[in-house]
N, C-alpha and C positions, 0 to 999 in steps of 0.2 A: 338583596341587591339586584337591580335591574341587569339583565343580560345584554342590553343595548350597548353598554360600554365596551363589550368585547367585539362588537360588530362595526365600530367606528374606525375610520382610517387613522393611521398614526399622524400626529402633529408634533411640532416643536414645543408647543405648550403642554397643557395637562387637562385631563378629564377628572371630574369628581361626581360620583353618583349620589343621588338624594340630597342635594345641597339646599339648605334653608334659604329662602328668598325674602321672607317678610321684612327683615331689617334692611334690605336693599331697596325698599319702597318707602315713599314718604308717608304713607298711611299705616304702615307696619302691620299688614295682615297678609295671609296667603300661605299656601303650601309650598313644598320644595320643588326644585328643578329635578327632573329625572336625571339629566346629566348637565352639570355646570362645566363650562369650558373656558379656559384661559388660553387665548392665542398669543403667540410670541410677537407677531407683527402682522402687517397687512398681507404679506406674501403667504404667511401661515394660514390666514383666513381664506385667502384666494385658493390655495391648494386644497383646503378642506372642502370648500364649496364645489370645486371641480370634481372631487373624489366621491363625495357623498351623493346618495340618490334616494329621495323619498322620505328621509328622516325629518320630522318637524324641527324648525329652527327659529328661535325667538331671540331678539336682541332687546335687552333692557338697558335703558339709558340711566337717567338719574332717578328713575322709579317714581316720577310724578305722573299725574294724569292717567294712572292705571291702578286697577285692583286685581291682584292675582287671586284666583279662586282657591278655595280651601284644599282642593285636591292637587294643587300645584300645576306645573306645566310639563307636559309630555315632551319627549325628545330632548334636543340640545338647546341650552340657554347660555347666552354670553352677554358681556358688556364690553363695549369698544373703548371705554375711557382709559383703560390701562395702557393702551398702545396707540391710540388715535385721538389725542386731545390737544394737538398743537394749534396755535393761533399765530398767524404771521401777517405783517403789514407791509404792503408794497405801494408806495404813493398814497392814493386815496382809496385803495382797495384793501379789504381784509379777507384772508382765507382762513376758514375754521374747519377743522376735522370734526367728524360726527360725534366723537366722544368728548369734545370740549363742552363745558357748561355755557349756557347763555350769559351768565354773569362774567365769565372769563372773557368772552368776546366783547362785552360792553366795556370792561376795564381796559382791554387792549386798545380799543378804539379811542377811549378817553385819553390814554397815555400818549397816543399819536395825534391828539387834537383833531379827531375825526368825529363828525356828528352824523346820526342817523339810526344808531342802534341803542340809544339810551333806554328805550323801552325794554330791552333785554335784562336790565337791572331788576325788573319786576317779575321775571319768569324763572322759576326754580327748576328748570329742566335742562336737557342737553340739546345740542344743535341737531342731532339726528332726529329727535322727537319734534323739534321746532320745524324742521323741514317737512316732516311727514304730515303734521297737522296744521301747518301754516300758522304757527303760534303768533300771537300778537296781543297788544293791549294799548290803551290810550290812543286809539285810532290808527295805529300802525301795525302792519302784519309783516311776517318774514318775507313773503313774496314781493313786497314793495322794495326790498333792499338787495335781493340776490340778482346776480347777472349770469351765474352758471352753477350747476350742481353736479358733483361727481357721484356716480352710483356704481354698484356692482350687480350684475345680472345674476339670475339663478344658475348660470353656467360658469360663474366665476370670472366674467369679463368686466373690465372697468370701462365705463363710458362717461362722457361729459354731456350734460343736457342743458338746454336753455329752460328757464322757468316756464315759458309758455307750453313746453312739451309735457309738463306735469299738470296742466289744467288746474292751476291753483284757484281756490275759491275760499269762502269763509270756513276756517278750521278744516280744510280738506285739500288733499293732493291725490293725484292718480298715478302712483308708482306701481308698476306691474307686480303681481303676487310673487313673493320670493326674492324680489330685488331689495338691495340695501342702500341706504344713503351713506356715503363715505365722507362728504364734506361739501362746502359751498363757498363761493366767492361773493363778497358783498361790496357794492359800490356805495361809498359814503361821500361826504362833503367836508371840506375844511371848516373847523369851528374853533371856538375859544375853549381851552381846556377847563378853565374854572366854571364857565357856563355849563359845559357838559357835565362836570362833576356836580354842580348844583342841581341840574335836572335829574340826575341819577339819585341824588340824595332825597329829592322831593318824592320821586317814585317810591323809594324804599320807605320813606316816612308814611306815605299814604297807605302802603301795604300794611305796615305795622298798626296803623290806626284803624283800618277797616277789615283786616283779615285775621283769622284765628291762628296766627303763626306759632302760638305756644302749644298747639295740639297737633297730633298727626293728622294730615289730610292729603288729598291728592290734587289740590287746586280747584279750579272751577269745575263744578259737577255737570251742569247742563250748558249747552250752547245758548247764546242769546237768541231770542225768537225773532226771526225775520218776518216782518209783516208784509201784507200784500203790496204796499207801496215801496217796498225795499228797505224801509227803515228798520232798525233793530230795537227790540224791547229788552231791557236788561233782565236776564234770567232770574236774578235775585228778587226783582220786583214781582215777577210772576209767582215765584215760590212763596214770597211773603204775603201776597194778596190771597193765596189759597189757605193761609193760616197755618203753614207747615213749619214755621220757624220754631226750633227747639224740639221737634218730633224725634222720638227715639225708638229704636228696635235693638234690643240687647245693648251692646257697647257702641253702637253706631248712632250718631245724632246729626240732625240738621243744625248747623252752628247757630247759636244765638247771636253771634256777632256779625256774621255774613252768611245769609241763608242760601247762597249758591255754593257753600262749602259744606261737605259732609265730613265729620270728624270722628276719630276713634277716641272715645272717652276712657278706654282701658278695656282690653280683652275683647274687642270687637272681632268678629269673623267676617269673611267676605260674604257669607250668607246673610248676616245681619245687614250689611251695606246694600246687598241686592234687594232684600225685602223692603228696606226703608226706601230705596229708590223707586221701586214699583208702587209702594204705597203713596209716595208723593206724586208720582206721575199720574196715578189714578185719580187723586184728589184734584189735581190741576185740570185734568181732562173733564172731570165731572162739574167743577165749579166755573171753569173759564172756557172750556171747549178747546184748549190748547194742547197739542201733542208735543211734549218736550222731547228734545233730541239730546242724548248724552254726549258730553265732551269727554268724560272719563271712559276708559276702555276696561271692560272686564275680560281678563285673559286667563286661559287655563281651563281646568275641569273641576266640577263640584266634588 
C-alpha cells in the first residue's frame, strides 16, 4: 500500500489506496489510482486544495475522451459527480455544476423549453470536461453558449471568469495548470419543447447509426484537421483515406463503423491503444502528409 495516504490532510470524505479505475472510463482500460478520494462537498474539496502542496491531483469526469495508462495515475484522483452535479434553470439561463453530465444539461434545458444545448445530447461526457476541451458537435461548441465559468484556483480560491478569459478555440481552453472547473452558466433562447425533443432524438439516432456505441470507446480519437483556409476536414475521412479502418493491435481496433473511434474489442490495454494510435498517425503522415492531433488524452504512467 502506498504511504501517500498517511501524508494527506484529513477530509470529511474518504481516501482509498490503489483504487481500480478502468471501469470508470468509457473504454474500460487502465491501471489504478494511487489514492481515490471521495469529497463530502465543495467546502471539503476547497479545504483539501488549500492544505495540500505538491501532490498530483487528477479529476475524472464521466471517463470519456481519456485513456488511463496501464500503470495507473499517481497521486490523488477524484470525481466531482457525487457532490457537484446540480443543474438549475433561471429564466433563459442554465447553471450546471462540473460533475453534471452533458445529457442532464440538455434534458433540463428541454424541460424548460430552452434551446441551444441540444447538441449536448450527443456528448457522453461531463460539464467539467466539456468546459476544458470546448466540447461540441453539429457545428456548435460549448464556448458558444456559456456566459460565465466558475473555477477553483490551485490555492483553493473560487473565481468567476468570462469565456474570453479562457481563450477558447477548437477543442481547447487555457485554464491555468492546477485549476479546476466548478461549473458554468449558459445563455439559451426560448424554444418549443417538442421541437427541442425532436432535435435531441435526431442527434441520438444519428449517433446510434454512425458510432460503435455497443463497444467500449472514448469518443472521437483525433481532432478534425484544420486546413490552411480555416475549414475543417473530418478526421474519420483522413483515417479512412489512409486505409486504417479496422486496423488492430491486441484488443484495440480502429472501429469498422466509424474510423475516428478506437474501440476495446475485449482485453485491450492502454499500451495496445497507444501503439495503434501511433501506427495510424504514422500511416497518415506517410500517405497524406497530415500530422494528426489527438482529441483523446492519455493520462497516467506506463
